[in-house]
C-alpha positions in Angstrom: 38.1 88.8 -23.9 40.0 91.9 -23.0 42.7 92.8 -25.6 44.4 95.3 -23.2 47.0 92.8 -21.8 48.1 91.8 -25.3 48.3 95.4 -26.4 50.4 96.4 -23.4 52.9 93.5 -23.9 53.0 94.2 -27.6 53.7 97.9 -26.8 56.6 96.9 -24.5 58.0 94.8 -27.3 57.7 97.6 -29.8 59.3 100.1 -27.5 62.1 97.7 -26.6 62.7 96.9 -30.3 62.8 100.6 -31.2 65.2 101.5 -28.3 67.4 98.5 -29.0 67.5 99.1 -32.8 68.4 102.8 -32.4 71.1 102.0 -29.8 72.6 99.2 -31.8 72.6 100.9 -35.2 73.5 104.4 -34.1 76.2 103.5 -31.6 78.1 106.2 -29.8 76.4 108.4 -27.2 72.9 107.2 -28.2 73.9 103.6 -27.5 75.5 104.5 -24.2 72.5 106.6 -23.0 69.9 104.1 -24.0 71.7 101.1 -22.7 72.7 102.7 -19.4 69.0 103.5 -18.8 68.2 99.9 -19.6 70.9 98.7 -17.2 69.4 100.8 -14.4 66.0 99.3 -15.0 67.5 95.8 -15.1 69.4 96.4 -11.9 66.1 96.1 -10.0 64.3 92.7 -9.6 61.4 92.8 -12.1 58.7 91.9 -9.6 60.0 94.4 -7.0 60.0 97.2 -9.6 56.5 96.2 -10.7 55.3 96.4 -7.1 56.9 99.9 -6.8 55.3 101.1 -10.0 51.9 99.7 -8.9 52.3 101.3 -5.5 52.8 104.7 -7.2 50.0 104.3 -9.8 47.6 102.5 -7.5 46.3 98.9 -7.4 44.4 97.6 -10.3 44.8 95.2 -13.2 45.6 97.9 -15.8 48.2 99.5 -13.6 49.7 96.0 -12.9 49.9 95.3 -16.6 51.4 98.7 -17.3 54.1 97.9 -14.7 54.8 94.5 -16.1 55.1 95.9 -19.6 57.4 98.7 -18.5 59.7 96.3 -16.6 60.0 94.0 -19.6 61.2 96.8 -22.1 64.9 96.5 -21.2 65.0 92.7 -21.9 63.7 93.3 -25.5 65.9 96.3 -26.0 69.1 94.4 -25.1 68.2 91.4 -27.3 67.5 93.6 -30.3 70.6 95.7 -29.7 72.8 92.6 -29.7 71.2 91.3 -32.8 71.4 94.6 -34.6 75.1 94.9 -33.7 75.7 91.6 -35.5 73.5 92.2 -38.5 74.7 95.7 -39.3 78.2 94.4 -40.0 77.0 92.0 -42.7 77.9 92.5 -46.3 74.4 93.1 -47.5 74.2 96.1 -45.2 77.5 97.5 -46.5 76.2 97.0 -50.0 73.0 98.9 -49.3 75.0 101.7 -47.7 77.3 101.8 -50.7 74.2 102.1 -53.0 73.2 105.2 -51.1 70.4 104.0 -48.9 69.6 106.2 -45.9 70.5 104.9 -42.5 66.8 104.8 -41.4 66.0 102.9 -44.6 68.8 100.4 -44.0 67.7 99.9 -40.4 64.0 99.3 -41.3 64.3 97.3 -44.5 67.5 95.3 -44.0 68.7 95.2 -40.4 65.5 94.8 -38.4 64.0 92.0 -40.4 67.2 90.0 -40.0 67.6 90.9 -36.3 64.1 89.9 -35.0 64.6 86.1 -34.8 65.8 86.0 -31.2 63.1 88.4 -30.3 60.3 86.0 -31.3 61.7 83.4 -28.9 62.0 85.9 -26.1 58.5 87.2 -26.7 57.0 83.7 -26.0 59.1 83.3 -22.9 58.2 86.9 -21.9 54.5 86.1 -22.1 55.0 83.3 -19.6 56.9 85.6 -17.3 54.2 88.3 -17.6 51.5 85.7 -16.6 53.5 84.8 -13.5 54.1 88.5 -12.6 50.4 89.4 -13.1 49.4 86.4 -10.9 51.9 87.5 -8.3 50.7 91.1 -8.2 47.1 89.9 -8.0 48.0 87.5 -5.3 49.4 90.3 -3.3 46.3 92.4 -3.8 48.0 94.9 -6.3 46.5 93.5 -9.5 43.0 92.5 -10.4 40.2 93.3 -7.9 37.1 91.2 -7.3 34.9 90.3 -9.2 37.5 90.1 -12.0 38.5 86.5 -12.6 42.2 86.2 -12.4 44.2 83.2 -11.3 46.5 85.0 -8.9 43.5 86.7 -7.2 41.8 83.3 -6.9 44.9 81.9 -5.2 45.1 84.9 -2.9 41.5 84.9 -1.9 41.3 81.1 -1.2 44.8 80.5 0.3 43.2 79.9 3.7 40.9 77.3 2.3 43.7 74.9 1.3 42.6 72.3 3.8 38.8 72.8 3.6 38.5 73.1 -0.2 41.8 72.4 -1.8 40.4 72.5 -5.3 39.9 76.3 -4.9 43.7 76.7 -4.6 45.0 73.9 -6.7 42.9 74.5 -9.8 44.1 78.1 -10.4 47.6 77.1 -9.5 47.5 74.2 -12.0 46.0 76.6 -14.6 48.9 79.1 -14.1 51.5 76.2 -14.2 50.1 74.7 -17.5 49.8 78.1 -19.2 53.3 79.1 -18.3 54.6 75.6 -19.3 52.9 75.9 -22.6 54.5 79.2 -23.5 57.9 78.0 -22.3 57.6 74.9 -24.5 56.6 77.1 -27.5 59.6 79.3 -26.8 61.9 76.3 -26.5 60.5 74.8 -29.7 61.1 78.1 -31.6 64.6 78.3 -30.2 
């Protein structure tokens, strides 16, 4: 199994957490700059922005996954920022600040561990969204290329066989549906 998809999504989560944590904890101009950049990225529909990125980078599974990871960064950044804004006002953070802890130390050891709970739920839901986006890009011919086995590619290649051999279309579609449903149910359960 190829670990690259997991690494790219994990990288998007780490970058989003870092940006959101800095924006929420620092406030001021850093918060405005980072969040306005995230707002610009969120202004575009995710799949459309992914298509544009893949069009620039070139078709392929790695480029599609890079595009999906890049597009998902603002979601994680906004969630972490909102959570950090709540946690940094708690008494234990004020106590740590009064004891002379550095701002970075407070952020890493006190604020972030208490701010990551909503992120876990979003990460499970984000995986489901990434699966759908990767399947859509492959269906359009911008993701995986043959002979790579990818459900969206299977749907795209066999869409004209829906009446002759419906199992070639329905089985990958059902696999996508069940996988996305499973991640959504895990996310709902964690919530």
